[in-house]
Each structure stands twice: as structure tokens, then as C-alpha cells.
N, C-alpha and C positions, 0 to 999 in steps of 0.2 A: 430405458432412459425416460420414457413417458411417466412411469411410476415414480422414478426418482424425482423428476421435476414436480410432480403433483404433491409428493410428500414434503417438498421443500417450500411450498407456497407460504406456510406459516412458520415452519422451523427456521428458515433462513433469515427470518426477521427477529430472531432471538426468542428466548423463553419469556413468558409473561407470568404474572402472579406474584404473591407476596414473597416467595422463595427466590425469585429471580433477582440476582444481584450482579453488579459489574465485577469483573475479575481483573487482577493485575496481569499484564501481558509480558511475555518474553520478546526478544528482538526478532524481527522478521528477516534481518540481514546482519551479518557481522559488521560492526561499525568500521572496521578496518577496510572493508571491501567497497565502501562508497566515499565519495568526496563532497557531496552536497545534498541538501534536502530542501524542499519547498516549505515555506511557512504555512501553517494551517490558517485559514481565513484570508488567503492572499489572492492575487490576481494572476497566479501561475496556472498554466494548463488550460482549463476551461471551467465554466460554472459547474459546480457539483455540491450537493445532489442536484440532478436535473429535475424539472426544467426551469425552475424559477429562482434558483440561488443567485444572489448578487456577487458571490465569490466562490472560491474553491475550497470545499470542506473535506479535503483529503491531503495526503502527503506524497510527494514525488521524490524518489531517491535517484541520484546520479552516480554511476559506477566510478571506481578509481581508475587510474591510468593503465592498470593491467587487465581490465576486463571490459573496456568500453566497446560498443558496437559488436557485441557477441550475442549468441543466442543460447548457449548452454554452459556458461561459466560462472555467473553470479548466482550463488546458492541462496535459495529462499526457504525460510524455516516457518514452522507452525508457531504462532505467537501464544497459543493456548492449547489445552487438551480439548478435543471436540471432533465434530463430524465435518468432512469436506463434501460440499454439495454445490449444485448449480441451480440458479433460478432461471426463469425464462428470459429475464433481462441479461443474464450472463451469456446467453446463447445468441443474442442479437448480432447481426453482422458487424456492427461498428465496435463490438467488444472483441473481435477476433482478427483485427488487422495485424497485430503482433502478439503471438501466443494466444492464450485464452484467459477467461475470467472465472474465478471460483469464489465461493463463500466458505469460511471456516466458522462454524457455529460453536461457541465455547460451551462446554458441558455445564448444565444447571445454572445458566447465567443469562442475563439480558444482553450480553456482549457478543458481537460477531465481527469478523473482518472480511473485507472484500479485497482480493488480490487481483490486480490487473497485469496483463502482459506476462503471463506465466506459462512456461513449457513444463508439462508434467505427464506422467504415465497415465493412460486411460484408467488403469486399475485404482488410481487415487480416489476417484469419485465414489462417494458412499462409504469411504473408509473412516474409521475412528483413529485419529492420530494423537500423539502426545506432544505437549509443548517441547519445542526444540527439534522435533523430527524434520527431516528435509522434505519439503513439498515438491520441489522441482527447481528450475533455474529461470532467471529472468530472460525474456526475449527482448533484446536491445537492438535488433536489426530486423526490419520487416522484409517480407518477401519482395525481391527485386530492388531493395534499397541498397545503395552503395555505402560502404563503411565511411566513417568520418573522413573529411577531406584531408585533414592533417592528424597526426597522432596525438590528439588532445581529447581528454575525457569529456570536456564540456560540450563537445559537439555530438555526443552520444545520445540516443534515446534513453528513457528512464523507466524505472519500475514505480507503479502507483499502488498505494494501499489506503483503504478507507476503513476506519474503525467506527462501528455503528452501535448505538444503544437502543434496543427495542425495535428499530426499523431502519431501513437504508436511508430514510429521509432525515434521520437524526444522527449526525456524525460528530466525532470528537477528535481532538488533536492526539495523534499517535503517542507523542512523548509524554503527555499527561497521564496516560494509562499504563505506563511501564512500571514494572516492579522496581524497587530501589536498586537491585543488582543490575537489572537490564539498563536502567537509566545511567548508572555509574559507568557502564561501558562506553557511553557517549562522552563522558567527561574528558577522556583522553583525546577526543576528537574536537574538543573546543566547546561542547555544549555544557555550559556550567550553570545555566539558568533556563527555566522553562519559558521565560519571556523571549528568549532568542528564537523560539520555535513557532511563534504565533504572531500574526499581524493584529495589533490592537484595534479596538473599535469595531465598526461594522462598515467596511469600505464597500462602495458600489463600483464594480470594475467596468470601465468604459471599453477596455480591451484586455486580452490575456496573451501572455507569451511564456515561453520556456527558456528564454535567454539567460545564461548563467549570470549575467550582470544585472538581472532584474532584482530590485530591492526585496522582492518576496522570496528570494532564494538565499539560504544560509550556507556559505561555503566553509567547510571544516578546515582547521589549521593545526598542523600542516597538511597539505593535500598529499595523497599517496600516488 
């Protein structure tokens, strides 16, 4: 593990140089398996990247009504072909409250993805995966946490994904990086414009929350 983390200090921040280009991504979840997503650049969750961001530079996904508050039901996929690794920050205690955190570093590219709250086999670390491969399942119920008080998906915990360019401190809206086919899969869930997936301007958040009624959360229609 020490060798793996050491090798990842630079690699997990993407490839650099003139040949390093962004890649088009595939979907990290089946659009039919989720009911809502946080807007990029919103006041949902917490400031990200840490520690000085005025907003949240990642996307949170809420499960649909058949897999809320579960630990091994919402399947999570590799968004690109590349290596699965962990940085020292992935191993910090606050990243392991529900599942674990990993990086997927896209081959020959400046692009990487950071997956939060993921349950996966230990053999996944250091593996080269192909776009569309199953990485594991979302951890939507923490240790000792009671399931949602009523059978409603919007009380469930969520899955977080951050798309980075060059380094973890430079993140981008997940939806703007999708291939045409991957983005089209969200059209049937009501995402017909990229403007629906981002908070415009540069808001400075006085507080953050993950209430499904937050204006920074886009609920798909119809919900499942």
C-alpha cells in the first residue's frame, strides 16, 4: 500500500505535458438508478475543493426509490479507461465514514475522477479498468446509521463524484465532460440542457445543506 500511495502522488493528479488531453466520459451510474443530482458550483454538501472554495465543485447523486439507504445496491461504473488508485487524502478518516474514496486516472489524459462513498473489493486498487466496468457499489448508509425514517429516496445519503483536470484543485461539472451518448442517456431523465446542471456565476455560500428542496439540487422528472 505504501508503494501504491507513493506512486500515486503525481499520477492521481492526471497526466501533464503536450499530449495530455481531456477525455469524454461515460456515465458513473445508470441514469435510471438515481432521482436527483446537485448542481456544480452550488451550495450543496460542503465546500470543495477544500479548504478555500466558496462553493461545491463536485456532483452529488441521490438514489431512486428502489435503492435508497442501501450499501451494496447502487452500481457505480468506471467513467473512463484508466487506473484505480488512492492518494493519502483518500485514506484520511473523514473520507471513510461511508465506504471509501478512490481516484480513477484516465489513460493518457489530464482527466481523473474522484469517487466518494464507494464499497469495492480490495483487489480493485492498482487495477487497470475499462470505461463501463463496475467499480463497486455506493455506500448510502453509514455504520450505525438508521435507514431513512420513511420510505422516501430523498432522505437517503448520496454518492459524490468530482471530475478533475490536471489536479484535484481544478474540478469541472460532470455533465459537461460526458460523451454525446452518455449525456443523451440523461435526456430521458429531464436533463435537456447543460445549464440545468450548474449554478451560474460565482456564489459564495454562507451555509451548505443536502436538503432535496435546496435550489442547488436538480430533481429528475419523472422520479423513479
